[in-house]
C-alpha positions as CSV (number, residue, x, y, z in Angstrom):
1,X,7.1,31.2,48.7
2,X,4.3,28.8,49.1
3,X,2.0,28.1,46.2
4,X,-1.5,27.0,47.1
5,X,-3.1,24.3,44.9
6,X,-6.0,26.0,43.3
7,X,-9.1,24.1,42.6
8,X,-9.2,23.0,38.9
9,X,-11.6,24.9,36.8
10,X,-15.0,23.3,36.0
11,X,-15.0,22.4,32.3
12,X,-18.2,22.1,30.4
13,X,-18.6,19.1,28.0
14,X,-19.1,21.3,24.9
15,X,-15.8,23.1,25.4
16,X,-14.0,19.9,26.1
17,X,-15.5,18.3,23.0
18,X,-14.6,21.3,20.8
19,X,-11.0,21.4,21.9
20,X,-10.5,17.6,21.8
21,X,-12.0,17.5,18.2
22,X,-8.7,19.2,17.1
23,X,-7.0,15.8,17.7
24,X,-7.4,13.7,14.6
25,X,-8.2,10.0,15.3
26,X,-8.4,6.8,13.2
27,X,-11.6,4.9,13.1
28,X,-12.1,1.2,14.0
29,X,-14.9,-1.2,14.4
30,X,-14.5,-3.6,17.3
31,X,-16.3,-6.9,16.8
32,X,-17.0,-10.1,18.6
33,X,-19.2,-13.1,18.2
34,X,-21.4,-14.4,21.0
35,X,-22.0,-17.8,19.5
36,X,-25.3,-16.9,17.9
37,X,-24.6,-13.6,16.1
38,X,-21.9,-11.1,15.3
39,X,-21.6,-7.9,17.4
40,X,-19.7,-4.7,16.9
41,X,-19.4,-0.9,17.5
42,X,-17.4,2.0,16.1
43,X,-14.5,3.2,18.2
44,X,-12.1,6.1,17.8
45,X,-10.2,5.7,21.1
46,X,-7.8,2.8,20.1
47,X,-4.2,3.2,21.3
48,X,-1.2,0.9,21.5
49,X,-0.2,0.5,25.1
50,X,2.7,-1.9,25.2
51,X,5.0,-3.9,22.9
52,X,6.0,-6.4,25.6
53,X,3.5,-7.7,26.4
54,X,1.5,-6.7,23.3
55,X,-1.4,-4.6,24.7
56,X,-3.8,-2.1,23.3
57,X,-6.6,-0.1,24.9
58,X,-9.9,1.5,23.9
59,X,-12.7,3.3,25.7
60,X,-16.3,2.4,25.2
61,X,-19.0,4.7,26.6
62,X,-20.8,3.4,29.7
63,X,-24.0,4.0,27.8
64,X,-23.0,1.5,25.1
65,X,-25.4,-1.4,24.7
66,X,-22.9,-3.2,22.5
67,X,-19.8,-3.3,24.8
68,X,-21.4,-5.5,27.5
69,X,-22.2,-8.1,24.9
70,X,-18.7,-8.0,23.3
71,X,-17.1,-8.2,26.8
72,X,-18.9,-11.5,27.4
73,X,-17.2,-13.1,24.5
74,X,-13.7,-12.1,25.7
75,X,-12.2,-12.3,22.2
76,X,-12.2,-9.3,19.9
77,X,-11.3,-8.2,16.4
78,X,-10.3,-4.6,16.0
79,X,-10.9,-3.7,12.3
80,X,-9.0,-0.5,11.3
81,X,-11.2,1.2,8.7
82,X,-10.0,2.5,5.3
83,X,-10.9,5.9,3.9
84,X,-13.7,4.3,1.7
85,X,-15.5,2.7,4.7
86,X,-17.4,5.7,6.1
87,X,-20.7,4.0,5.5
88,X,-19.5,1.0,7.6
89,X,-18.4,3.4,10.3
90,X,-21.8,5.0,10.4
91,X,-23.6,1.6,10.4
92,X,-21.7,0.4,13.4
93,X,-22.1,3.7,15.3
94,X,-25.9,3.3,15.3
95,X,-27.8,1.4,18.0
96,X,-30.9,-0.7,17.7
97,X,-30.2,-1.9,14.2
98,X,-28.7,-5.0,12.6
99,X,-25.2,-3.5,12.2
100,X,-24.0,-6.5,10.0
101,X,-26.8,-6.1,7.4
102,X,-25.1,-6.1,4.0
103,X,-21.6,-6.2,5.6
104,X,-19.1,-8.8,4.3
105,X,-17.0,-10.5,6.9
106,X,-15.2,-13.7,7.8
107,X,-14.3,-15.2,11.1
108,X,-10.9,-14.1,12.3
109,X,-8.6,-16.7,13.9
110,X,-10.2,-16.1,17.2
111,X,-13.8,-16.3,15.8
112,X,-14.6,-12.6,16.0
113,X,-15.9,-11.0,12.8
114,X,-13.1,-9.7,10.5
115,X,-14.7,-7.0,8.2
116,X,-13.9,-7.1,4.5
117,X,-12.0,-4.1,3.2
118,X,-10.4,-3.1,6.5
119,X,-6.8,-1.7,6.4
120,X,-5.7,-3.9,9.3
121,X,-7.0,-6.5,11.7
122,X,-6.0,-6.9,15.3
123,X,-7.2,-9.9,17.3
124,X,-7.2,-9.5,21.1
125,X,-8.5,-10.8,24.4
126,X,-9.9,-8.6,27.1
127,X,-7.4,-8.4,30.1
128,X,-8.6,-5.5,32.3
129,X,-11.2,-2.8,32.6
130,X,-10.9,0.4,34.5
131,X,-13.5,2.9,35.5
132,X,-13.0,6.3,33.7
133,X,-15.8,8.8,34.2
134,X,-18.5,8.2,31.6
135,X,-16.3,5.6,29.8
136,X,-14.5,2.4,30.6
137,X,-10.8,1.9,29.7
138,X,-10.4,-1.6,28.3
139,X,-6.9,-3.1,28.1
140,X,-6.7,-6.1,25.7
141,X,-3.8,-8.4,24.9
142,X,-3.0,-8.6,21.2
143,X,-3.0,-12.3,20.0
144,X,-2.6,-11.8,16.2
145,X,-2.5,-8.9,13.7
146,X,-2.1,-8.2,10.0
147,X,-2.0,-5.4,7.5
148,X,-4.6,-6.1,4.8
149,X,-4.4,-3.0,2.6
150,X,-1.9,-0.3,1.8
151,X,-4.3,2.6,1.4
152,X,-5.4,5.7,3.3
153,X,-7.2,5.3,6.7
154,X,-10.6,6.7,7.6
155,X,-9.9,9.7,9.9
156,X,-12.2,11.7,12.2
157,X,-11.5,15.4,12.7
158,X,-13.7,18.2,14.0
159,X,-16.8,16.2,13.6
160,X,-16.2,15.1,10.1
161,X,-14.4,12.3,8.2
162,X,-11.4,12.5,5.9
163,X,-8.4,10.6,4.7
164,X,-4.6,10.8,4.8
165,X,-2.3,9.7,2.1
166,X,1.4,9.6,3.1
C-alpha cells in the first residue's frame, strides 16, 4: 500500500499560541553592554543545547529592536529570573523605555549587565544565528556561569506568571 504525503494543515497563530501556552517556561533577561549603555530584553525560549562544547540557544523575535543592538556586542549575560522578579520581567519586555531605570546590576566578567537578585547568571558569546520564521535561533557559547540563589524560579504558563518550589 502506498501512502501519499498529505499537505500539512494550515495552523492559525491563535491556536498555536493556545496549545503551546500549556508548556511552562522559565523566564530570563538577556543583557549586553554596547560601550555606552546597558541593553536587555525578556526571553522565555532559553534552552541548553550541548555540554561539549557548552552551548545554549534562544529565539528573539525578528521584530525585536533590542536584539540587533545586543548582537553587535557579541557578549551576553543570561539572567535567570527568580519568582519575585516579575516586575523586572515586565520592564525588560517593554520597548521604547529605559529598561534599566531603577534596576540594580553589576558588570559580569564579560562586561554584560548581571542583574541583582537573579537565580543564576550565564555568560555567553554569540556563535551562530539561524532564520526561523518570525524569530531567529541564536546559538551562543557559554563562557561562565553561576547559581546565585537557591529559590523558586519565575515561570510563565498560559499567559500568566507563577513559581515552582521543589
